[in-house]
C-alpha positions as CSV (number, residue, x, y, z in Angstrom):
1,M,-5.4,27.9,10.1
2,P,-6.7,26.7,6.8
3,V,-5.2,27.2,3.4
4,A,-6.6,30.7,2.5
5,A,-5.3,30.4,-1.0
6,S,-5.1,33.6,-3.0
7,A,-4.7,31.9,-6.4
8,I,-4.2,28.5,-8.0
9,Y,-2.4,27.9,-11.2
10,F,-2.0,24.9,-13.5
11,L,1.2,25.0,-15.6
12,N,2.8,22.7,-18.1
13,L,6.5,21.9,-18.1
14,R,7.4,24.9,-20.2
15,G,5.7,27.2,-17.6
16,D,2.7,28.1,-19.8
17,V,-0.5,28.7,-17.8
18,L,-3.1,26.2,-18.7
19,I,-5.8,27.3,-16.2
20,N,-5.7,29.7,-13.3
21,R,-8.2,31.0,-10.7
22,L,-7.8,34.1,-8.5
23,Y,-9.7,33.8,-5.2
24,R,-8.4,37.0,-3.5
25,D,-7.1,40.3,-4.6
26,D,-4.1,40.4,-2.2
27,V,-1.7,39.1,-4.9
28,G,-1.1,40.4,-8.4
29,G,-1.7,38.5,-11.6
30,N,2.0,38.4,-12.4
31,M,2.9,36.2,-9.5
32,V,3.1,33.2,-11.9
33,D,6.0,35.1,-13.6
34,A,7.9,35.1,-10.3
35,F,7.3,31.3,-10.0
36,R,8.7,30.8,-13.5
37,V,11.8,33.0,-13.0
38,H,12.7,32.1,-9.5
39,I,11.7,28.4,-9.4
40,M,11.1,26.8,-12.7
41,Q,14.1,28.4,-14.5
42,T,16.6,27.5,-11.7
43,K,17.9,24.2,-10.5
44,E,16.0,24.4,-7.2
45,L,12.7,23.1,-8.8
46,G,12.8,19.7,-7.1
47,T,14.5,20.6,-3.8
48,C,11.6,22.0,-1.8
49,P,7.9,22.2,-2.6
50,V,7.5,25.4,-0.6
51,R,9.1,28.7,-1.6
52,Q,8.7,32.3,-0.5
53,I,9.2,35.0,-3.0
54,G,8.3,38.7,-2.4
55,G,6.1,38.3,0.5
56,C,4.2,35.3,-0.9
57,S,4.4,31.6,-0.4
58,F,4.3,29.1,-3.3
59,F,3.1,25.6,-2.7
60,Y,3.6,23.5,-5.8
61,M,3.4,19.8,-6.8
62,R,4.0,18.1,-10.1
63,V,1.4,15.5,-11.3
64,S,2.3,13.9,-14.6
65,N,3.4,16.8,-16.9
66,V,1.5,19.4,-15.0
67,Y,2.5,21.7,-12.1
68,I,-0.2,22.7,-9.7
69,V,0.8,25.9,-7.8
70,I,-1.1,27.5,-4.9
71,V,-0.1,31.1,-4.0
72,V,-0.8,32.4,-0.4
73,S,0.0,35.8,1.0
74,S,-0.4,35.0,4.7
75,N,0.5,32.2,7.1
76,A,-1.3,29.0,6.0
77,N,-1.4,25.3,6.8
78,V,1.0,23.7,4.2
79,A,-0.2,20.2,4.9
80,C,-3.8,21.2,4.3
81,A,-2.7,22.8,1.0
82,F,-1.1,19.7,-0.3
83,K,-4.0,17.6,0.9
84,F,-6.2,19.8,-1.1
85,V,-4.1,19.3,-4.2
86,V,-4.1,15.5,-3.8
87,E,-7.9,15.4,-3.3
88,A,-8.5,17.8,-6.2
89,V,-6.4,15.6,-8.5
90,S,-8.4,12.5,-7.5
91,L,-11.6,14.5,-8.2
92,F,-10.4,15.5,-11.7
93,K,-9.3,11.9,-12.5
94,S,-12.8,10.6,-11.5
95,Y,-14.3,13.0,-14.0
96,F,-11.7,12.4,-16.8
97,G,-11.7,8.6,-16.6
98,G,-8.5,8.2,-14.6
99,A,-6.2,10.6,-16.6
100,F,-4.8,13.9,-15.4
101,D,-2.3,15.5,-17.8
102,E,-1.9,18.5,-20.0
103,D,-4.2,17.1,-22.7
104,A,-6.9,16.2,-20.1
105,I,-6.9,19.8,-18.8
106,R,-7.0,21.3,-22.3
107,N,-10.0,19.1,-23.2
108,N,-11.9,19.8,-20.0
109,F,-11.1,23.4,-19.1
110,V,-14.8,24.4,-18.8
111,L,-15.5,21.6,-16.4
112,I,-12.3,22.3,-14.4
113,Y,-13.4,26.0,-13.9
114,E,-16.8,24.8,-12.7
115,L,-15.2,22.3,-10.2
116,L,-12.7,24.9,-9.0
117,D,-15.6,27.3,-8.1
118,E,-17.2,24.5,-6.1
119,I,-14.2,23.0,-4.2
120,M,-12.7,26.3,-3.1
121,D,-14.6,29.4,-1.8
122,F,-12.6,32.6,-1.2
123,G,-9.5,30.5,-0.9
124,Y,-10.9,28.0,1.6
125,P,-11.3,24.4,0.7
126,Q,-14.8,22.9,0.5
127,N,-16.2,19.5,-0.2
128,L,-14.0,17.5,-2.6
129,S,-15.9,14.2,-2.5
130,P,-16.4,12.9,-6.1
131,E,-19.6,11.0,-5.0
132,I,-21.2,14.2,-3.8
133,L,-20.1,16.6,-6.5
134,K,-21.2,14.2,-9.3
135,L,-24.7,14.4,-8.0
136,Y,-25.1,18.1,-9.0
137,I,-22.3,18.7,-11.4
138,T,-23.4,16.1,-13.9
139,Q,-21.3,17.2,-16.9
140,E,-19.1,14.4,-18.1
141,G,-15.5,15.1,-18.9
142,V,-13.7,14.2,-22.2
143,R,-12.2,10.8,-21.4
144,S,-8.9,9.5,-22.7
145,P,-9.3,6.5,-25.0
146,F,-7.0,4.5,-22.6
147,S,-9.1,5.4,-19.5
148,S,-11.4,3.0,-17.8
149,K,-15.2,3.0,-18.5
150,A,-17.5,5.2,-16.7
151,S,-19.0,3.8,-13.6
152,D,-22.6,3.5,-12.8
153,K,-24.2,6.7,-11.6
154,P,-25.3,6.8,-7.9
155,V,-28.8,7.3,-6.8
156,P,-29.8,10.9,-7.6
157,N,-30.5,12.3,-4.1
158,A,-28.3,15.4,-4.1
159,T,-30.0,17.4,-1.4
160,L,-29.6,14.7,1.3
161,Q,-26.0,13.9,0.2
162,V,-24.8,17.6,0.1
163,T,-26.6,18.9,3.3
164,G,-26.5,15.7,5.4
165,A,-23.7,14.3,7.5
166,V,-23.3,11.1,5.6
167,G,-21.7,12.1,2.4
168,W,-19.6,8.9,2.1
169,R,-22.6,6.5,1.8
170,R,-25.6,6.6,-0.6
171,E,-29.1,5.5,0.2
172,G,-30.9,2.5,-1.3
173,L,-28.3,-0.2,-0.7
174,V,-29.8,-3.6,-0.4
175,Y,-28.0,-6.9,0.2
176,K,-29.4,-10.4,0.5
177,K,-27.0,-11.3,3.3
178,N,-25.8,-8.5,5.6
179,E,-22.2,-9.0,6.7
180,V,-19.5,-7.0,8.4
181,F,-15.9,-8.1,8.2
182,L,-13.4,-6.5,10.7
183,D,-9.6,-7.0,10.5
184,I,-7.2,-5.8,13.1
185,V,-3.8,-5.8,11.4
186,E,-0.7,-4.9,13.5
187,S,3.0,-4.4,12.6
188,V,5.6,-5.0,15.3
189,N,8.7,-2.8,15.2
190,L,11.6,-4.1,17.4
191,L,15.2,-3.4,17.9
192,M,16.9,-5.8,20.4
193,S,20.5,-5.7,21.5
194,S,22.9,-8.6,21.3
195,K,22.4,-9.1,25.1
196,G,18.6,-9.5,24.8
197,S,17.5,-6.1,26.0
198,V,14.9,-4.3,24.1
199,L,16.2,-1.0,22.7
200,R,13.0,0.1,20.8
201,C,9.6,-1.5,20.5
202,D,6.3,-0.4,19.4
203,V,3.2,-1.6,17.5
204,T,1.3,0.3,14.7
205,G,-2.1,-1.0,14.0
206,K,-5.0,-0.5,11.6
207,V,-8.7,-1.5,11.9
208,L,-9.9,-2.4,8.4
209,M,-13.6,-3.0,7.7
210,K,-15.5,-4.4,4.8
211,C,-19.3,-3.7,5.1
212,F,-22.1,-5.2,3.1
213,L,-25.1,-3.8,4.9
214,S,-28.4,-2.6,3.6
215,G,-29.9,0.8,4.3
216,M,-28.2,3.3,6.6
217,P,-26.9,1.3,9.5
218,D,-25.4,2.8,12.7
219,L,-22.4,0.8,14.1
220,K,-20.8,0.8,17.5
221,L,-17.4,-0.7,18.1
222,G,-16.0,-1.4,21.6
223,L,-12.4,-2.1,22.3
224,N,-10.5,-3.0,25.5
225,D,-8.7,0.4,25.6
226,K,-8.2,1.7,29.2
227,I,-9.8,5.1,28.7
228,G,-12.9,3.7,27.0
229,L,-13.5,1.1,29.7
230,E,-13.1,3.7,32.5
231,K,-15.5,6.0,30.7
232,E,-18.1,3.2,30.3
233,S,-17.9,2.2,34.0
234,Q,-18.5,5.8,34.9
235,L,-21.6,6.1,32.7
236,K,-23.0,2.8,33.9
237,S,-22.0,3.4,37.5
238,R,-20.5,0.0,38.0
239,P,-16.9,-1.3,38.2
240,T,-14.9,-2.3,35.2
241,K,-14.7,-6.0,34.5
242,S,-11.3,-7.6,35.0
243,G,-9.1,-8.2,32.0
244,K,-6.2,-6.7,30.1
245,T,-6.6,-3.1,29.1
246,I,-4.4,-1.2,26.7
247,E,-3.6,2.5,26.1
248,L,-3.8,3.6,22.5
249,D,-1.6,6.4,21.2
250,D,-1.8,8.6,18.1
251,V,-5.3,7.4,17.2
252,T,-6.7,8.7,13.9
253,F,-10.2,7.9,12.6
254,H,-12.0,7.7,9.3
255,Q,-14.3,10.7,8.6
256,C,-17.4,8.5,9.3
257,V,-16.6,8.3,13.0
258,N,-18.7,10.5,15.2
259,L,-15.9,12.4,17.1
260,T,-18.3,14.2,19.4
261,R,-19.6,10.9,20.7
262,F,-16.1,9.5,21.0
263,N,-14.9,12.5,23.1
264,S,-17.9,12.2,25.4
265,E,-18.4,8.4,25.6
266,K,-15.1,7.1,24.3
267,T,-17.0,4.7,21.9
268,V,-16.4,4.4,18.2
269,S,-19.8,5.1,16.6
270,F,-20.2,5.5,12.8
271,V,-22.3,5.1,9.8
272,P,-19.9,3.0,7.6
273,P,-19.1,3.6,3.9
274,D,-20.1,0.8,1.5
275,G,-17.4,-1.7,0.9
276,E,-13.8,-1.7,2.2
277,F,-12.3,1.1,4.2
278,E,-9.8,1.9,7.0
279,L,-11.7,2.7,10.1
280,M,-8.9,3.8,12.4
281,K,-5.1,3.7,12.9
282,Y,-3.3,3.6,16.2
283,R,0.1,3.1,17.9
284,I,1.1,1.3,21.1
285,T,4.4,1.7,23.0
286,E,3.7,0.0,26.3
287,G,3.0,-3.6,27.2
288,V,3.9,-5.1,23.8
289,N,3.7,-9.0,23.5
290,L,6.5,-10.0,21.3
291,P,5.5,-13.1,19.1
292,F,9.1,-14.4,18.8
293,R,12.3,-14.4,20.8
294,V,15.6,-14.8,18.8
295,L,18.8,-16.1,20.5
296,P,21.8,-15.8,18.2
297,T,25.3,-17.0,18.8
298,I,28.0,-16.2,16.3
299,K,31.6,-17.3,16.8
300,E,34.5,-16.2,14.5
301,L,37.1,-19.1,14.4
302,G,40.2,-17.4,13.0
303,R,40.0,-15.6,9.7
304,T,38.5,-18.2,7.6
305,R,35.7,-19.9,9.6
306,M,32.6,-18.9,11.5
307,E,30.0,-20.9,13.4
308,V,26.4,-19.5,13.5
309,N,23.7,-20.9,15.9
310,V,20.3,-19.2,15.9
311,K,17.4,-20.3,18.1
312,V,13.9,-18.8,17.4
313,K,11.2,-19.3,20.1
314,S,7.6,-18.7,19.4
315,V,6.0,-17.0,22.5
316,F,2.3,-17.2,21.4
317,G,0.0,-20.1,22.3
318,A,0.5,-23.7,21.3
319,K,-2.7,-23.8,19.4
320,M,-1.7,-20.9,17.2
321,F,0.9,-20.8,14.4
322,A,2.8,-18.3,12.3
323,L,2.9,-18.3,8.5
324,G,5.7,-17.3,6.1
325,V,8.4,-16.9,8.7
326,V,11.7,-15.7,7.2
327,V,14.9,-15.2,9.3
328,K,17.7,-13.3,7.6
329,I,21.1,-13.9,9.3
330,P,23.9,-11.6,7.9
331,V,27.3,-13.1,7.0
332,P,30.5,-11.3,5.8
333,K,30.9,-10.5,2.1
334,Q,33.9,-12.8,1.7
335,T,31.8,-15.9,2.5
336,A,32.9,-18.8,0.2
337,K,31.0,-21.9,1.4
338,T,28.2,-22.7,3.9
339,S,26.6,-25.8,5.3
340,F,23.4,-25.9,7.4
341,Q,21.5,-28.0,9.8
342,V,17.9,-26.9,10.7
343,T,15.3,-28.6,12.9
344,S,12.5,-27.0,10.9
345,G,12.1,-25.4,7.5
346,R,14.8,-24.7,4.9
347,A,17.9,-22.6,4.7
348,K,20.2,-21.3,2.0
349,Y,22.9,-18.7,1.5
350,N,21.9,-15.7,-0.6
351,P,25.1,-14.0,-1.8
352,S,23.2,-11.0,-3.3
353,I,22.2,-9.8,0.2
354,D,25.0,-11.5,2.1
355,C,22.6,-13.4,4.4
356,L,21.6,-16.9,5.4
357,V,17.9,-17.1,4.6
358,W,16.0,-19.4,6.9
359,K,12.3,-20.0,5.8
360,I,9.6,-21.8,7.8
361,K,6.2,-22.1,6.1
362,K,4.2,-22.9,9.3
363,F,5.7,-22.1,12.6
364,P,3.7,-23.6,15.6
365,G,3.4,-21.8,18.9
366,Q,5.6,-22.7,22.0
367,T,8.4,-24.4,19.8
368,E,12.1,-23.6,19.5
369,P,13.5,-24.5,16.1
370,T,17.3,-23.9,15.6
371,L,19.7,-23.3,12.8
372,S,23.4,-24.3,12.9
373,A,25.7,-23.3,10.2
374,E,29.4,-23.5,9.4
375,I,30.8,-20.7,7.2
376,E,34.0,-20.8,5.3
377,L,35.5,-17.4,4.4
378,I,37.9,-16.3,1.7
379,S,41.3,-15.5,3.1
380,T,42.8,-12.2,1.9
381,M,46.3,-10.8,2.0
382,T,45.1,-7.4,2.9
383,E,44.7,-6.3,6.5
384,K,41.6,-7.6,8.1
385,K,38.9,-5.1,8.8
386,S,36.5,-5.7,11.7
387,W,33.1,-7.0,10.5
388,T,30.3,-4.7,11.7
389,R,27.6,-7.2,12.2
390,P,24.2,-6.0,10.8
391,P,21.1,-7.1,12.8
392,I,19.1,-10.3,12.2
393,Q,15.9,-9.5,10.4
394,M,12.6,-11.4,10.6
395,E,9.4,-11.6,8.5
396,F,6.3,-13.3,9.7
397,Q,2.5,-13.2,9.9
398,V,0.6,-14.6,12.9
399,P,-3.2,-15.0,12.5
400,M,-5.4,-14.4,15.5
401,F,-2.7,-12.8,17.6
402,T,-2.2,-9.2,18.5
403,A,1.1,-8.0,19.9
404,S,-0.7,-5.0,21.5
405,G,-3.3,-7.1,23.2
406,L,-6.1,-5.2,21.5
407,R,-9.4,-7.0,21.5
408,V,-12.9,-6.3,20.1
409,R,-15.3,-6.4,23.0
410,F,-18.4,-5.9,20.9
411,L,-19.5,-4.8,17.4
412,K,-23.2,-3.7,17.3
413,V,-25.2,-3.0,14.2
414,W,-28.4,-1.0,14.4
415,E,-30.7,-0.3,11.4
416,K,-34.3,0.8,11.5
417,S,-35.5,-2.2,9.6
418,G,-34.0,-4.4,12.2
419,Y,-32.4,-7.1,10.0
420,N,-29.9,-9.7,11.3
421,T,-26.2,-9.2,10.7
422,V,-23.3,-11.5,10.7
423,E,-20.1,-10.1,12.1
424,W,-16.6,-11.5,11.4
425,V,-13.5,-10.5,13.4
426,R,-9.9,-11.4,12.5
427,Y,-6.6,-10.6,14.0
428,I,-3.3,-10.5,12.2
429,T,0.2,-9.5,13.4
430,K,3.0,-8.9,10.9
431,A,6.6,-7.9,11.2
432,G,7.3,-4.3,10.5
433,S,11.0,-3.7,11.4
434,Y,11.9,-6.7,13.5
435,E,15.7,-6.7,14.1
436,I,17.9,-8.4,16.6
437,R,21.6,-7.3,16.9
438,C,24.1,-10.2,17.0
């Protein structure tokens, strides 16, 4: 269920009420005293942001030197409550020139009361978009002398923006060259055992867009996801074309995506915001293509010597390459001296992190560079403790490669004026948590 807030309070660090608004009569006006006594004046203030006192729940968050407290008397969605607070603070900052503290609240209390009446109705959150609210709440806040300058006002078309379904984009945009940039950025998370078996592997990805389009365009994005292709073949009554398909998990969309159309047709249709935004996020756990294979061999020769041999194989195509490859190979803390031989890149010993750091600026595909190192250890008189080997870690970035196999099948742009559009698509794979036990 939604928030259904009974009251909202803005307090300073001393517990004084700066501004409050009661939305329901199911809580008394002295509830703020209970918050002061049972939460602010105890040592439990920073332990948990949700507390229950006398049949009421308190959701509170500190922003700068101000506590924002939401009081509810029934079961409510805690995540929605904190999302409301975050969005409300962003709204206030947009009016106050980027500042939100006790002074900003005291200087703008009339404006804050007006905004609180608009963004919450009988305890239920409403529209918190600054672009929309500024179209009909035109009062300017008192700005801090250190805040940024006021931005240009949008086109005054409040009726369409408030009642229409496209509150994230204003009308009247005109560009000489209409372009759409689409980036698929993925992070590979891997944990591999010393024997080469994969213990954990998944990919988290984001579809980032940057739109410079005139008018009010309607975009349609097609991916090679299994469900979408099956739905498309059913609607068109013809078999699906051969090719790799993937299954997307935990998909979340930007608010501009038409979810009704996605549920029925499994296509991503949307009217994009102007500029840069995140269209969707996803996760993939099956059929992951690992960009690198790491084969480590570490031998302990007595108590004072070690030999380290690491081979890194790039699995992607020979015409592709990785950038900024860093391999961190852990060594014992009592390392005294190291010597290296590498077939590509440079290596050094970093004593601050107890690792051999191997860097390769440009790593071509289908190659197998190796590192060989001899390590001398300090001999101690105390009893030797077994060295628990931390995993090898990797950092990299592979352009035009996706570990999930996700591909853009089409990106269509339709606008009533019928202008031509240039579409740019780029793929990037990065290392999230890429670890190999040795």
